[in-house]
C-alpha positions, 0 to 999 in steps of 0.5 A: 137564597135559592131563588137568587142562585137559580136566577144567577144560573139561568143568566149564563145559560141564556147568554150562551144560548143567544151566542150559539144562535148568533153563531149558527145564523152567521154560519148559515149566512157564510155557507149560504144555507139561508132560505133563498128564492131560486126562479126556474127559467121555463120556456114560457117565462123566458118568452114572456120576459123578452116580450115585456122588454120589447113592449116597454123599450120600444115606446120609450125609444119612440118617445126619446127619439121624438124628443130628440128630433124636436131639438133644432140644430143648425150645423155649419162647417166653416174651416174650408169655406173660410180659406181664401181662394189663393190659399186653397191648395196650401191651407197650412201656410195661410193659418200659420201666417200671423200677418194674414187676417183670418176674419170670415163671414157666414150666413145661417138661415133659420128653418124652424122657430128657435126658442131662447136660450139657443146654445152655441157650440163649436165642434172639432173632428179628428181631434184626439183629445183622449191621447194619453200624452195629451191628457196627462199634460196638465197639473190639476194642483197648479190649476187650483193653487197656482205658483204655490205648487211647483211639481209640474213635470207632468206638463212637459213640454209646456212646463216652463218658458224662458226659465220661468214656470207657466201657469197654466202649464201643459199641452191642453191649456197651450192648445186652447181653441181660439176661434171667435164668433159674433152674431147679428140679425139684420145688422143688429147684434144678437145678445150672446151670454158667455156666463155659466157655460162651465160646470159649477163644480169645476169653477168652484173646486178645480180652478183657483180663485186667486190663480192668475195666468203667468208666462202663458203663451210667451214661448217661441211656439204659440199654440192657441188662445191667450188668457187675460193675466188680470182675470183668475182662472176660475172666472175664465169659463171658456178656458175651463170648458176647454180643459175638460178633455173629450173622450172621442175624436169628434166632440162639441164644446159650449161657446155661449148662448143666444138669449133671443128667439129666432123666427123661421126665415131669419138669416143670422150673420156670423162674423168669425175669426178663423184662427185655430189650426186644424189643417195640419192634422186634417181636422174639421171645424163646425159651428152649431146652433141648437135648442134644447128640451127636457131630454137635452140637445139633439142626440138620436143615440139613446132613442135608437138604442132603446128601439134596437134593444126592444125590437131584438127582444121581441124577435128573440121571444118570437124565435123562442116561441116557435122553437117551443111550439115545434119541439115542446118539452115537458117541465122536468124532462131530461130526455136530452141528457139521456140522448147525449149519454146514449150517443 
């Protein structure tokens, strides 16, 4: 009987002991009294860290820059050259006159071997897709649910036309890029694919499979491209690409892919329709053919950034080293503090 009572007395003591240990550990954690590593930044350690950063970043920068330069690009600005001579001084009247044919032919010469797939981009410069009013002029819920969603006040001034709602509404959709391109080599059309140019997540999650264009570009002022009312928005990939607004005033958007290799010396004939109005705001239009590699397309920014950071780290480490050799101070010496107090 006494053994049972003793065991019953020990049980509360043990539980209270565990509770006190937990509360003590929690108190130490809250008050930051736990053991911690506090590295001391000595001159030697700082110099070593900067030197190692330089030795690591510079090779990465060189490799990245080399990979970027391996991607081949052909860039052709066509907005000026595709204006007839009689309209050179009045480009705006040319682009806004629907009775004038806007067809134009450009010739691109391949300097280096370009392996398929060759990506086709159009580039717009001085185009502020990031303007607050422009970015807000859309309805993501309408793009997903169509006419079932009627709260589209954010789409003003392209919310409705002739008293009927517009699908898709908003300025972004209204101003969709509408230049078209066809490519040929020695009078033979090149195989161009325009499938899978939009993000899969956008096609499946942001644009409805049962949402069709309604009353689109039927107003008095026509913006850009028209959409096929018989094809759902989720299948109109050029529209999906356009609806992903760019952050900078110069941007590229994917138009398609050439599925054939191009040999050096090949002349690619581009027949295009110069429909899109960039002349009213001094914008520029460019056509770009580009290959890709393990790093993506051609972009020197990342490689140059690595080189700049690595070179700066080495320069800083050399400066710190010279300062340390010129004015060495033993570890733990606080003479600098005494001098400041004396003065």
